[in-house]
C-alpha positions, 0 to 999 in steps of 0.5 A: 214416513220419517224415522221417530226420534226413538228410531233415530236415536238406535240409528245414531247408538248403532253407528257408535257401537259399530265404530267401537267394534272397528276399533275393538277389531284394531285392538285385536289386530295388533300392529299388523292388517290381517283380520283373519280369525277376528270374530265378536267374541274375540273382541269381547274377550277381557283385555281388548277394552270391550268386554263389557259393552252392551253391543257384545251380547245385543244391538239396539234393535234387538239382534245381534253383531257378527264379525267377520273377515272380509275378502280383503283381509285388511277389513272386517264385515260387520253384520247387524241383524234384526234392523226394523224396516222403519230404519234400515235405510237410513242406517245403511246411509249413515254407515256408507260414508264410514264404510271401506269405500267411503260411499256417499250413500248406501245404493247399488253402486256401493258394495261395502254396504248391503241390506238384505231382509232385516240386516245390514252387512257394512265392510270396514 
């Protein structure tokens, strides 16, 4: 069954929010590349341009975002919680090309996208 129009709106809005989160992390890091210590709390502090972003408190699916430093410290891991089953694969596939590996699809060969239950983690 295809995602509903409302589900696709949530997916597309989430793509925008994830991009903004990465931009916020870049603003927080500054000229360097080491993301050690980055978090959603840090990105959402006043001064980085996103303190009033709705994604600072909730995502489109009623869950939250979590931001952590990836194993490669120049990347971050963004976890999107509470994604509904109807849209989780569509969202993962749309995130795959913007992940650190630039995968064509979120499948077993793409390690920069992981789904677990109702959560998606993307490395960017």
